[in-house]
KOLDO-842326 format. One record per atom (N, C-alpha, C, CB): residue in three letters; y, x, z. Coordinates in pm, whole numbers, padded with zeros to 5 digits, always signed. Glycine has a CB too. Example, Ala and Ser with C-alpha at 12.3 -4.5 7.8 and 13.67 -1.06 7.14 Angstrom:
<recs>
ALA-00569+01319+00780;ALA-00450+01230+00780;ALA-00330+01320+00780;ALA-00447+01131+00905;SER-00225+01285+00708;SER-00106+01367+00714;SER+00003+01290+00787;SER-00060+01408+00572;
</recs>
This chain:
<recs>
MET+11992+16688+12979;MET+12092+16601+12932;MET+12217+16631+13012;MET+12050+16454+12942;ILE+12329+16660+12946;ILE+12460+16683+13015;ILE+12543+16551+12996;ILE+12541+16815+12953;LEU+12596+16502+13097;LEU+12672+16376+13096;LEU+12820+16399+13122;LEU+12616+16281+13200;GLU+12909+16309+13078;GLU+13036+16317+13120;GLU+13066+16276+13262;GLU+13108+16247+13035;PRO+13171+16325+13330;PRO+13195+16295+13472;PRO+13198+16149+13508;PRO+13321+16356+13515;PRO+13246+16056+13419;PRO+13251+15910+13474;PRO+13116+15844+13484;PRO+13339+15819+13381;ILE+13005+15898+13438;ILE+12877+15844+13441;ILE+12836+15841+13591;ILE+12778+15926+13350;SER+12802+15717+13627;SER+12778+15697+13777;SER+12640+15755+13818;SER+12783+15541+13815;ASP+12626+15778+13942;ASP+12499+15826+13996;ASP+12387+15728+13975;ASP+12513+15855+14141;THR+12416+15596+13972;THR+12310+15496+13945;THR+12257+15504+13805;THR+12361+15356+13969;VAL+12342+15530+13717;VAL+12296+15542+13570;VAL+12227+15676+13552;VAL+12422+15531+13465;LYS+12276+15781+13612;LYS+12203+15904+13611;LYS+12058+15893+13665;LYS+12277+16004+13689;GLN+12043+15818+13781;GLN+11914+15800+13829;GLN+11817+15718+13743;GLN+11925+15741+13955;GLN+11877+15619+13680;GLN+11801+15523+13583;GLN+11757+15612+13468;GLN+11896+15395+13527;LEU+11832+15705+13417;LEU+11797+15789+13304;LEU+11682+15882+13349;LEU+11923+15870+13253;ALA+11703+15936+13465;ALA+11598+16027+13528;ALA+11466+15949+13542;ALA+11647+16082+13673;ASP+11470+15823+13588;ASP+11352+15746+13602;ASP+11286+15712+13471;ASP+11382+15625+13676;MET+11356+15723+13367;MET+11304+15696+13232;MET+11244+15833+13171;MET+11424+15636+13136;GLY+11261+15944+13247;GLY+11199+16069+13209;GLY+11303+16165+13150;GLY+11086+16045+13110;HIS+11427+16135+13154;HIS+11529+16234+13099;HIS+11559+16336+13212;HIS+11667+16159+13051;HIS+11575+16461+13168;HIS+11613+16569+13255;HIS+11764+16565+13266;HIS+11563+16707+13202;ILE+11825+16543+13377;ILE+11964+16540+13398;ILE+12016+16675+13448;ILE+11999+16432+13491;ASN+12094+16734+13364;ASN+12163+16857+13407;ASN+12275+16827+13510;ASN+12223+16929+13284;LYS+12278+16904+13619;LYS+12389+16870+13723;LYS+12529+16909+13672;LYS+12362+16947+13863;ASN+12540+16993+13581;ASN+12669+17022+13520;ASN+12719+16912+13439;ASN+12662+17142+13438;THR+12848+16900+13419;THR+12899+16788+13344;THR+13001+16853+13234;THR+12972+16677+13445;ASP+13034+16778+13138;ASP+13116+16830+13031;ASP+13181+16710+12965;ASP+13032+16915+12928;THR+13288+16731+12891;THR+13362+16628+12819;THR+13337+16644+12666;THR+13515+16638+12853;PHE+13299+16544+12598;PHE+13263+16549+12457;PHE+13381+16508+12370;PHE+13141+16459+12428;GLY+13365+16522+12240;GLY+13461+16475+12140;GLY+13486+16323+12129;GLY+13416+16521+12010;GLY+13590+16287+12060;GLY+13614+16147+12039;GLY+13532+16089+11928;GLY+13755+16124+12012;TYR+13523+15962+11927;TYR+13435+15892+11830;TYR+13508+15765+11765;TYR+13301+15847+11904;GLN+13494+15747+11643;GLN+13532+15622+11580;GLN+13418+15573+11491;GLN+13661+15638+11498;GLY+13409+15442+11476;GLY+13304+15399+11404;GLY+13336+15250+11342;GLY+13180+15403+11494;ILE+13279+15214+11229;ILE+13287+15081+11174;ILE+13146+15036+11137;ILE+13382+15075+11052;TRP+13130+14915+11169;TRP+13003+14840+11132;TRP+13035+14730+11043;TRP+12928+14784+11256;ARG+12969+14714+10934;ARG+12991+14613+10840;ARG+12868+14520+10828;ARG+13026+14674+10710;GLU+12898+14392+10839;GLU+12790+14287+10813;GLU+12822+14210+10688;GLU+12776+14184+10935;GLU+12715+14176+10614;GLU+12728+14120+10483;GLU+12745+13961+10483;GLU+12606+14162+10402;ASN+12666+13892+10570;ASN+12666+13752+10560;ASN+12686+13687+10692;ASN+12546+13707+10500;PRO+12807+13644+10730;PRO+12926+13641+10647;PRO+12985+13783+10658;PRO+13030+13528+10694;ARG+13060+13825+10544;ARG+13108+13957+10543;ARG+13225+13967+10652;ARG+13157+13996+10396;ARG+13195+14070+10738;ARG+13297+14103+10850;ARG+13280+14242+10895;ARG+13283+14009+10975;HIS+13379+14303+10946;HIS+13380+14440+10999;HIS+13411+14442+11141;HIS+13475+14525+10928;PHE+13347+14537+11210;PHE+13375+14561+11351;PHE+13409+14710+11364;PHE+13251+14520+11444;GLY+13513+14744+11443;GLY+13551+14879+11460;GLY+13575+14915+11609;GLY+13674+14906+11378;GLY+13558+15036+11636;GLY+13581+15086+11775;GLY+13630+15226+11765;GLY+13452+15079+11864;SER+13711+15258+11863;SER+13763+15397+11869;SER+13774+15442+12010;SER+13900+15408+11801;ASP+13732+15570+12035;ASP+13745+15623+12170;ASP+13877+15628+12222;ASP+13694+15751+12177;PRO+13925+15564+12330;PRO+14066+15550+12366;PRO+14114+15685+12422;PRO+14087+15433+12470;ARG+14027+15780+12453;ARG+14064+15913+12507;ARG+14124+16011+12405;ARG+13942+15978+12569;LYS+14104+15973+12281;LYS+14149+16067+12176;LYS+14231+15986+12078;LYS+14027+16139+12102;ASP+14312+16074+11991;ASP+14387+16013+11887;ASP+14283+15957+11776;ASP+14491+16119+11827;GLY+14321+15850+11711;GLY+14244+15797+11601;GLY+14238+15648+11610;GLY+14103+15856+11599;GLY+14169+15593+11513;GLY+14155+15452+11513;GLY+14058+15408+11414;GLY+14280+15387+11490;THR+14022+15284+11402;THR+13935+15235+11295;THR+14004+15138+11216;THR+13810+15176+11346;MET+13967+15127+11082;MET+14021+15029+10996;MET+13916+14989+10883;MET+14153+15085+10935;GLY+13899+14867+10863;GLY+13815+14824+10756;GLY+13870+14721+10668;GLY+13695+14776+10808;TYR+13836+14713+10548;TYR+13888+14604+10449;TYR+13782+14556+10352;TYR+14008+14658+10365;
</recs>
């Protein structure tokens, strides 16, 4: 598993304790946007990675 640099050593150790192989190299991944819709009551939740251009919108 390759993790981004801000992931703390504590979290890395917790993941290793759960059986994940943690690669000592780090990398930066792409940006993410997502929308979650709930039906009852109807509502939308959105999130956008602040490190990249983009945003979320629902109607």
